[in-house]
N, C-alpha and C positions, 0 to 999 in steps of 0.2 A: 504494500500500500504506500502511496506517495502523498505527502501533505506539504503545502507551502502557504505562507500567509497571503491574505488578500490586500493589495495595495491600491491606492487611488491615483497613483502618479503615472499610470499608463493611459494614453488617450486611444480609445478604440478607433480603428480605421479599417478600410478595406471591406471585403465581402462579409466578414463576420459581423462587423458593426452594422452593415446594411441589413443583416438578418434580424436585427432588433426592431426595425421600423414597424413591422406588423404587430409585434408585441406591444409597443408603445401606443400604436393607434387603437389597439383593442382593449386597453386598460379600462376596467369597469364594465366591459361588455360580457355577455354570456358566453361568447365564443372565444374568449381570451386564450384558454389552454390550447385549443386546436390552432388558432392563428399564430400563436407564439412558436409552437413546435414547427409548423410549416416554415415560418420565417427563419428559424435557426437552421433548418435543413437547407434552405435556399442560400444561406450565408456560409455553408460549408461544414456545419456541425451536423453530421448525419446520424442523429439520434433517432432510434425507432420508437422510443417512448420517453416520457419524463413525468416527474411527480414533484409536488411541493407539499411538505408536511411540517407540522410543528409539534414540539413536545414542551410541556410545562411541568415543573416539579409537582409530583403527586397527582398528575392527571394523565389520562390516556392520550395517545397521539391523535392529532386532527389532520386529515387529508384535505388540504385547501383546493387542490386541483391536480389533474393528471390527464394525459392524452397519449395516443399512439398513432404512428404513421407508417403505413406499409406492412403492418402486422396486426393480428387480432389484438384488441385492447384487453389486456389482462391486468392492467394497473390496479383496478379495484380489488381483484382477487389477491394480488400481492400485498396490498395494504391491509386487507382483512387478516391475512396471516401475520403481518407485522403487529396489528392492533391486538390480536389475541394473546400476545405475550412476548413475542420476539423482541419488541422494543425495549423490554426491561434488561435484556442482555446485549444491547447494541452498543458496543464500545468503539465503533468505527469512526466516530467523530471526536473521540477523546483527545486527539492531537491538537484540536483547536482550543486555545486558552479561553476560559470564561470572559465574556466582555469583548471578545474579538471575533473577526470574520476570517475564514480561511478557505482554501481550495483543497480538494482531495480527489485522488484517483484510486479506485479500488477494483481489483479483478475478482471474479466470482470465487476463485480459490482462496481469497483473503477475507471472505465474509466472516463475521464475528464468531460463528460457531456452525456446527454441521446442520443443525435444524434450520438456521437462517439460510444457509447456502442451498439446502435442498428445497425448502418451501417457497423461496422467492426466486433464486437465480437458476438452479438446475431445472425445476419444474416448468419454468416459463422461458427457458433458453436465453436468459440474460447473461451476457459475458462480462461487461464492465460498467462501472458507474463513475461519472464525473460529477462532482458536487461543489457548489458554493454554499457555505453554511455560516450562520451566525449563532454563536452561543452567548446567552445572556449571563449577567452576573450571578443570577440565582440558578444557573446550570440548565436553563431552558435551551431549546434548539429550534432554529428555523432553517430548513434545508431545501435547496433547489437542486434536484438530481436529474441528470441526463443519462440515458442508458443505451449502450450498444448491445445488440442481440447477437447470438452466435453466428448467424449468417453474415454479419457485418465485419467480424474480426475485431481486434482491439482498436481503440481510438488512435488515429494517426497523429504524428507530431504537429501537423498544421492545425488539426482540430483542437488539440490540447492548448496550443498557443493562442488560437482564436478565442477559445473559451476563457482563458486567463485574462485576455485583453478586455473582453466585454462583460466579465462576471460582475464588476461593481454596478454597472448599469442594469444588467439583467436582474440582480438581486433587488435593486431599488424599484424597478418596474413591477416585479412580482409582489413585493411588499405593498406597493401603492395599490395594486389591484385588490389584494386581499383586504387591505384597510377599507376600500370602498365597498366591499361586499359585507363587511361586518355590520352587525346591528347598530343602529344609531345610539349614541350615548344619551342618557336622560338629560333633559334640559337643565335641571338644577342639581348638578353633581355637587357643587360647593355646599348647597343647602343640606344635601344628604350626608355629606361628610361632617358638617357641623352638628347635625342632629345626632349622628353616631358618637361624636366625640367633641363636645364644646371646648375642650382644652386645646384643640389644634390651633396653632398660630397662623397668621395670615400667610406667611411664607410656606408653611407646611401644607396649608390648603391649596396654595398656588401650584405646588409641585404635584400633589396627589391628583388634583383635578386634571392637570395636563397629562399625567400618566394614564388616567382613565380615558382620556380622549385620544390615546394612541401616540403621544409624543415620545420621541427618544430623549435620552438624557442630554445628548448634545443639543438637541433642539430646545429643550427646556432651558438649558444654560444660556444659549444665545438669546432667547426671548426675554429672560429675566435679568440678563447682564451679570450672570454669576459663573463661577467655574463649575465644571462637572462634579468635582469633589464636593463643593458646597451644596449642589443640588442633591447629591447622594446623602449628605449629612442631614438635610431637611427631610429627605425620604425616610431615613433610618429613625429619626426622632418621631415622625408621624406614625410610622409602623409600630413603634414601641407604644405610643399612646393608644393606637387602634387595636393592639394585641395581635398584630400580623407579623409574618416573617418573610413572605414572598409576594412578588407582584401578582402572581396568579391568585393569591388569597384576596388581594384588593379587588380584582376583577370579579371574583366569585361573590364578594360581599356587596358590591355596588352595581355590577352589570351581570347578573346571573344568567341572562339569556346568552350573552357573548361567551361566558365561561363554559357553558354547556356544549358549545359547538366543538 
């Protein structure tokens, strides 16, 4: 298995970057998964299938989208096997540091364990996976995975290089699409937070409200004119007052419909 950090200092160019245009144009639309996969193939990334899923501490994984091109679509079956328990032993993303993004390339023979390899890769003739993934500070995971099937052979050097170049934009496009599909946040989140814990300070309320509306720590810091470390300090103080430990618990408490998906 190969792992390398995701950087934003590479400007995507050429056919691979052009393959992102259909994905960007379909953000928020029902046909996003199919359009994005076709675009990636047109740009030279010959993936026969792809999937986007998310794990939060203490919660079962959520499949946000998937599609196949040129093969029977078995992505749903693969995810059901993963959801039934394989995710609990999935160490294939452990190389990515919490709070960071990274790129991974995994061959079927490198699957985390025999059950994972047989139920997902061998049964469905999947040969390799290319992933761009983000691990959160509380050890959650958001993963975008492209798959080569056995009839395609391994990913070529040009495909891997193209994927590495466009990965930051692909991740951003997918996360934006997923955010647009999420249930709308309640209008008065601040009031709900105050009702739950009147002791929350104004800054703590500011941070928690933005977290519930899907903001990243970097985005909150920029909006509030603070450092990321200071934002996380306010979050930690708020969570202590609220009796919470993880961001997933915050969502479960104030946005139960979103947490259930």
